[in-house]
Each structure stands twice: as structure tokens, then as C-alpha cells.
N, C-alpha and C positions, 0 to 999 in steps of 0.2 A: 088864873085864866088859862083855858085850854087853847090848843092850836086851832086855826081856822080850818073848816072842813076840807077845803081843797088843797091843804098842805099838811094833812095829817100823816101821810106816809113819807118819811124822810128819804127812803130809798128811791122814791120817784123823783125827788127834786135835787138830790145832790149832784147827779150828772149835769144838771143845768148850771149849777154854781161852778163846777169845774170848767165847763165850756166857757162861761162868762169870764173866768179869770185868765184865760189864755194859757191854760196848763194842759198838757197832754198826759194821758195815762197809758202805761205799758204793763204787759204781763208776759213774763219770760219762762219758758220751759227749759230749765238749766240742762237737762239731760240731752234733749234733742237740738237745742239752740234756737228753737222757734220763738218768735216774739209776736204778740198781738198788740196793736196800737189802737187808741181811740181816734176818731176822725179829727178831733182838735189837735192831736199830735202831728198829723201830717199837714194840717192847715198852718200850723206854726212854722213849718218849713216851706210853705208856699205851694203845697200839693193839694189837688182836689181829685176826688174819685179814684184814689189809689187803694189797692187791696190792703186791708188792715191786718196783714200778716207779713212776716219778714223773718230773716235769720240773723243771728248774732254777727255773722261774717259781713253781711251787708250793712248792719248797724255800725260796725267798726270802720267801714269805708266812709261813713259820713263824718266821723270824728276827725278833727284837725290832726294832721300827722304829729305835731309837736305835743299834743295832749294825749295821744293814744296810749303810750306806755303807762302814764299816770292813771288813766281811766281803768286800764286792765288790772294794774296793781291794787288799786282801791277796791275794785270789785272782787278780786281774788282774796283780799284780806277779809272781806265780809263773808265770802263763801267759807273761808277757813275758820270763821267764828271769832276773828280778832276784833271785830267791831259789832256793835249792836245794830247799827243801821248803815246803809250805803248812802253816801252823800259826796258828790263831786261836782265842781264847777269846771266847764270845758266849753269848747266851741263845736258847733255842728254845722255842716254844709247844707245850704238851702237848695231848692230846685234851680235857682238862678246862678248857682255857683258861689254866692257870697256866704260868709259865715255869721252866725249869730252866737252869742254867748248864752249858755243855759245853765241852770242848776237842776241836777238830777238827784232825786232822793228815792230810796227804796229799801226793801227788806226781804230777806228770805222768809217765806211763809210756810215752807214745807221742807222737811229733811227726812232721809231714810233712817233706818235703825242705827246705822254707823255714823249719822250726823252729816252725811253728804247732802249738799243743797239739791233740791228737786225743783222748787218753783220760787220765783221772785217777782214781786210787783212793785210798782212805784210810779212817780210822776215826774215830768220834765217841764220846767218853766223858763220862758224867755226872760233873761235878766239883762239884755244888751243895754237898755237905757239906764238901768240901775248901775251897771258896771261903769258906764261912762261917767256918771256922777261921782262914783267912788274914786275913779282914777283922778278926777279933777281935785278931789279932797284928800289925796293921798297924804300930803304933809300933815294936814290937821288930824287925819285919822290916827297917825302914829302917836301924836301928842295925847289925843283922847284915850287911846288904848292904855298908855302908861298911867294916865290919871285914874282910869277905872281900876286898873290893877293895884295901884297904890292905896286906893280907898275902899276896895271891895270888902264886903262883910260876909261873903259866902265862904263856905268851908275850904274852897280852893286856896292853895298857898299863894301868897303874894310873890310875884316874880321880881319885884323891885324892893329893896330895903328902904325902910323909913326910919327916922331917928328914934321913934318911939318903940322900935323893936326891942324886945327883951328876950334874947335867946334862952331856950330851956335846955336844948341839947347842942353840943358842939362836936364837930367832926374832929377826929384826932389830927394834929398837925402831921404833915408828911404822909397822910393816908393816900393810897393810890388805887382807886376803883378802876380796874382794867379788864380788858378781854384777852384771853389767851389766843395766840395766833391760830388762825383757821376758823374762828367763830364767824358765822354768817350774819350780817346785819341786813334788815329789810330796807330796800330802797325803791324808788318808783320803777326801776327797771328789774326788780326782783332781788332775791338775796345775794349779797356780795360779801366775800371774805374780807374781814376787817383790814387785813394787810394790803388789800388791793384798793382800798378807798383813798381818796386824796382830798386836800383842801379845796373847797368849792363844790364838791359832790353833794347831792341832795340825799337825805335819808327820810324815812317816814317816821313820824312820831305819833303817839296815840293818847297822850295824857288828856286831851280835851274830848275824848270819846270817839274820835274818828281820825283817819289818817291825814296828817298834814306834812307838807314838805318843809324841811329845815336844812340849811346849808351848813356844811362843816367848815369851822373857822380855824381849827387846829387839830393836829394829829400827833400823838406822842407814841414813842416806841422805846422799849428797853428790854434787854436780855439779862436774865439772872441765871447763875449756876455755870458749872464747868463740865457737867456730865461725869464728875468723879465723886462728888459728895452729895448727899441728900440735902435739899434746900431747907433752910430754917422755916419753922412753922408759919411765920408771918408772911412768907413769900410763896408758900405752896399754894397752887390754885385749888379752889373748891370745885368739886365735880357735882354737877346737877344732872342726874340721870334723865333720859327722855321720858316724858309723861309724868314726871314727878309731881307737878302741880295739877295735872289733868291731861286729857287727851291732847297730844301734840304741844304740851306746855312743859318743857320745850320739845321741839320736833326731834332734835338729836341731842346727844350728850353735850352739855355746855360747861365750859371751864371759865371761872371768873376769879379775880383776885379776892382775898378774904373780905376786903372792905367794900367791894362792889355791892350796891344795893339793888335788889329787885323791887318791883312795884306791886304790892299786894295789900289788900284791905285798905286801899286809899292811902297807903304809907310807903315810904322807903324803908326797906329792911335790909341791913348789911347781911350778906349771905352767910358769913361766919356764925351768925346767930341762929341760922336754920340747920346747922349741921346735925344730922340724926344718925349718921353711920350706915344708913341704908339707901336712901335716895339722894341725900345730900351729904357728901363726905369730903374730907380733906385728902388730896392726892399725896399721901405721905411717901410714895415711892419716887416722886418727881425729882429729877436731878438737875433739870434746866427748864426754863420756860421763857418765851418771848411775849411780853405784855404789850398791848396796844390800847389806846383810848382815843376817843374822838370828842371834841368840844364843839358845841353848836353856839349860835348866837345867844341862847338862853339855856339854862339847865332844863332838860326835858326827858321824856320817856320814849325810848325806841324799842325795837323788837330785835333781840338776839336769839337766833334759833327759835323764833316765834314767842319767846318769853319776854314780858315787859321789864326792862331794866333801865337804869339811869344813864344819861350821857355824862361826860366828864364835868365835874365841878371843882374848880381850883380851891384847894384847901391847904396849900403850901407844899405840895409834892411835885409840882410841874417841872421845877428845875432838875429833878432827879432823872427825867427822861433824857436820852442821848441828844435829842433835838430840842429840849425844853427851853434853852437860852438863845436859840437861833431863829425862832419863828415869831410872827407877830402875836402879841398877847391878846387873848379875848377880853372883852370889855368887863372891867370890874368896877362896880358903881361905888363900893365902899371898901377900899383896901384895908382899913382898920378892922373890918369884920370878916376878913378873908377865910377864917376857919369856920364860920358859922353857917351851917346849912339852913338854919331856921330863917336866916335873912335872905338867902339867895336860892334856896332849893325850890323845886317845882312841887314838892309835897313834903309833909312833915316826916321827920326821921323817927322811926319807932325805937324806943329804948328797951332795955331788958325788963321783962315782966309786963310789958305794955299789952293792952287788949289786942292791938293789931298783930303783935308778935305771936300771942297765944292763939289767935284765930288762924294765922297762917300755919303755925306748927300743927294745929289740929287738922287743917286741910291736907298737909303732907302725910299725916298719919292715916287719914281716911283713904288717901290714894294708895298707901302701902297695903292697907287691908284689901282694897279692890284688885290691886295688881299682883298681890302675893309676892312681893319682892323678898329676896333672901338677904340676910345680913351680909355685909361685906366681909370677905375673908381677912 
């Protein structure tokens, strides 16, 4: 059965549906900062007959001061190609001075030849009432979230172990996935050197497809070497050259411990398995290194120099850090399976010869051909 004659043109009726939903539409010129809004966007904030054009500076003035840094960081992450879509929940000031809570979603729809964002469009929806209900149900939501994660049948990794778990791969005991000092981690306030982070600080994680804030619950630190002898192979950092995985992936040269896993092909891949002597190589001249790692409430994926990598997952190596025995332990739900990333990891661990490993190795080789990297001396 066909559409009624008076509704045959969808382009004529979709603005009416948007208007009825209480959602406002916006269209931003990223280069000039100019933003065009629908009339419903202004009405959502209590305005009438307001020019439907504005600038990003004025837009930021409407955002609640406590939310502004997070909004900017989330938008910048999308401009930089770190997320497929822009999505952020925050507060906007209305004409009467009061704030409403909104959900803004959008996407860059135009980029230049260098990948720089030119135009972005999206929608903003008032979720104040919905948020109030969610706040009242906060305790129940936590329980429901855990239940869903334990019984999920999606390819996503279960974040909570269940008795039926049969681990296929195990992390080696005493493995220490760490960042070399100086590595910059993306936070809501921008990139911050790992050694300057502290317990309670928020970082941005990206495993669920968009930036989410996660608080640090533990930070480890340890120095290896005396500047006189070359470090043993198992302690030498692995160097990932800038752009090894693609443009700005990573943005700068990145040094990780050999056991540290990057997130690629929907898997965790220990960086030592990706050494190719050209764009990923062991720093065999290193005589000393200070390693840091950060643990979140759950194992997750954060951005180090813009490259997706894992947060700390306790596999028996925590006590080897200088402060490992003097800080509060992160929650471990099944201490008897402490070595098993399959039970507690946020993604599956790729083993030798696995399709995920081969796919990522092929990606690195493709980038080598594109960038014409020279072999390491």
C-alpha cells in the first residue's frame, strides 16, 4: 500500500516531526564558527523571534560552566576523527537564567582534503524530565547495568566475570602494561602527561564508541635501569612512531611497555606482537625508563597520544610498583581469576596468528607503504 497523496514527500513532513518532538536542529560552519539554529531550538530555551544565526563563542556562553570543558573536549575529539559521532549530555542556560539538561548529537558532514572538519550538523533535545527520573532510579540503574553486562549476548566483552567463564587466553603473571613517562592521556580538559594525573582525575574512554568520563582509582609508578646498562628486553619500551596506524594515530611517538595492549580490530593486542622494526620497534638503546599506569573503576580503552590503548588491568604485577602496596586496591570481583583478561577485560585478547592480529599487522604495513618509512638503523 502506497503513501497517502498529501504525505508523499518525506522532505516536506520531517521538519514537522522534529518540531513536535521538542528537538532543535543546528548547523555549524566549523571554519567561521557561525551556527544556524531552527526556530524550535530557540523555543526550547524560551526565546521567540530570535535571529536563527549565532557564533560558537555565544553558544559556549550558554553552556553551564561545569560542563564547558567536557563539551569542548568531546567536540574536539569528534573533529579529530576519534569518534564516529558527537554525543554529549550537558546543561544549557535558558532566557530566564535557569538551566535545562539537554542531549546534543551531531556529526561532521564535510571535511577538506586534509581531513579537517568544515561543517557539522546535529540536534539538541531537552531531557530535563528524563534526567530527573534517571536520578531517582540511580541505585536501580547500577544493578540493571551489571545484570545486562553479565547476560549480554553481544560481541562486546563482559565487564564482569561469571562462573561459566572458560578463559581461552591468559595474561602472563606479573605482566605490566604501562606508559612511559611523558605520554599524554586525553582528559576532559585536554591531553595531560601521565605523570601529572592523580587519583580522582577524570579521563576520557572510547570503547563504547564515544567519549565517556571515567575516574582514576589507582596510579602506579616505577623506574627501571641505572643509566649504565642497557635494559633487558622484557623491560625495554616499545616505540610506536607517529601516524603508524593512520593519520594522527598516534599523534606523537608513543612509548609503551611490551605487554601494553592497543585496541585494534575490536581486540586488545599486546604491542610486542606488532613490532615490525619500522614503525613499531623495541627501544633497544634504552638504559632507564619510568613507567606509569592508571587503573579505572573498570578495565577500559583510553587515548594515549590519540591512540586507543587499555587502562591498567591487575594481572599480578601491581605489587611491583613502588606505590603498589600503599594505595587502595581497585575492585577485583574474582580474585581467583586475577590473571585472566578474558574474565575481566573490556575486549578479547588477540593471540599469535589470530585474525585480529593479522589484520592489524596488515594495517601497519599499509601505512608504511603510504608514508614510505625507512627501516630503523
